[in-house]
N, C-alpha and C positions, 0 to 999 in steps of 0.2 A: 498124170496131169492133174486129176482131181485132188490127189494127196498133196501135191506141191502147192496148189492154190489154197487149200485149207490151212496148211502150215503158214503160208505167207499172210493170210488174213488174221490168224491167231497172233502172229508176231506183231502185226500192225496194231491190233487192239490192246495187247499187253503193254503197260507203261514201262518205260526204261527206268533203271535206278537213278540215273542222273537227273531226269526230269522230276521224279518224286522228291528227291532231296532238295532241288531248287525251289519246288513249290511249297514245301513244308518250312523252310527257313524263313524267318521274319525279314521284312524289307529293311534295309539300313536306314537309320534315322536321318532326317534332313539336316544338312550342315547349317548351323546358325552363325551368322556373321555378326560380331559385336561392333557396333558403330560408336566410336568415342567422339563426342562433339567437342570442339575447341572451347577453351574458356572464353569468358566475355571479353577479356582484354585482347587476346589474339584475334578474336572475331572482329572486334572494332578496328584493330590495327591492320586487319586483313593479312595476317601472316600465319604460318604454320605453327600450331601449338606443339611444342616439343614434349617429350615424355617427362622431363624434369623441369617443367615450366615453373618459374618462381611465382607467377601471378595466378596460376590455376587454382591453388587451394583457397585463395582469398577473394577471387572474382569468378564465381561459378557462372555457367552460361545462362542460368535462370535469373541473374541479377545484372543485366547490362547497365542499368542506370548508375549503379554503384561505381563502376569504373569510369563511366562517362563524366561524372561529377569530379572525381579525383584527377582524371586526365586533363580536364579543362583548366584546372588551377595549377597542378604540380607538373604535369607532363609525364609521359610513360617512362622515359629514360630516368628521370629523377626518382620515380616510384620504385623502379627496379633496382637502382643503385642504393636507395635507402633500405630496401628490404634485404639486400645481400649483405649489408653491413650489420644487420641485427641477427641475433640467434632466433631459431625457429619458435621458441617459446614466447617471444615478444612480437612476432610479426603480425599476429591477428589483432592485437591491441593497437599496433601502429597503423594498420590499415583502417581500423574504425576511427582512430583519431584524425587521419588524413581526410577521410570522407566527411567527418563532422566539420573540420576546419574549412574544407572546400565548400560545403553547403552554406556555412555561415558567411564565407567570403562572397559567394554568389548573391546571397540575400542582402548583405551589407558590404558593398565594395570598399568603403572607407575604413570601418573599424573591424569588420570581420567577426571572428569569434571573440575578440576583446570586448566588443560592445555587449555581447550576450553574457560574458563573464562579469563585467562591471554591473550589469543590471541584476544578475543573480546575487552578487555580493551586496548590493544595496538592499535587496529584499532580506537577505540574511541579517544585516545590521538592524533593519527595522524590526524584524521578528525578535531579535535579541533584546532590543530596547523594550518592546512590549512585554517580553518575559520577565525582564528585570523589574519593570513597574508592577506587574502582577505579583511577583514574589515579595516586593516591598509592602504592598497592600496586605498580603497575607500575614506578614510579620507584624504589621501595625495592628491588625485585628486580633492577633494572638496576644499582643501586649495589652490591648484594651481589655480583653477577656480576663487576663491574669490579674490586672489591676482591680477589675470589678469583683472578682472572687476574693481578693485580699481585703477589700473594703467590707464586703459582706461578712467575712470571717471576723474582722476587727469589731464590727458592730455587734455581732452575736456574742463575742467574748466580753465586751464592755457592758452590755445591758444586763441588769440583775435578773436572775431566774425567778419569775413570778409564778405564784400558784394560779392555775386557770380559774379557780372559784374565788379568787381574791376580790374582784370587782363586785360580785354578788354579796359577799360578806361585808364589804365596805358600805354598800347601799343599805343592807339590813341594819347594820350598826349605826348608821347615821340617821335612819328614819325616826326612831324614838326621840332622838335629840332634837330633830326639827319640830316634832310634835310638841315636846315640852317647851321648847323655846317660843313657840307661837301657839298657845292653847286656844286662842280665839279663832283658829282656822276652821274648826268644825262646830262653832257656836251656831245655835239656831237663828239667833238674830242676824248674825252675819250672813247666813245662808239666805234668810228671807230678804234682807236688804239687797243682796247681790242678785237674786232672782226676781225681785219685784218689778223691775222695768219690763221684764219679759211677759208678765201676766197682765199688766195694765194696758 
């Protein structure tokens, strides 16, 4: 009896191979469920967003205002029809154009984007006129400068080349002549008569 009890206690304490394998194996990773939110167009229209939705690449769920503006002016059916008629390379530009036109139409219901285009064209014409005026002024100043340089060159070419010491030589050569022509200039009597009123 004692032997049987001892063996039963040892068997109960020794771990089974199945339990050791189950405890050593890592737990399975938790299953992650990917939630795909519908595009902004399908969310606003309250419909199921299909896998190949035409509007999904151009109206993401983070930009609902973009589709709201376009849908308000053009309508969802017209937008879908217009995108289906275009190749995929031109659809992004078409969506941007529709959103811009719709925004302009909401701001200006009468003229829409035509008013903005006319205003921008007017500014372009004014800037082109200012540019042409500035270019004409630059050409005029260049012509004036060229004429001034030509006149200076003609004056330098026509004027005789004079010796820089020529005026001094003329003065020295003319001084004895003036003394001989008027010898009474340094006469004592003349000096006395000229200075007499100062001393009296």
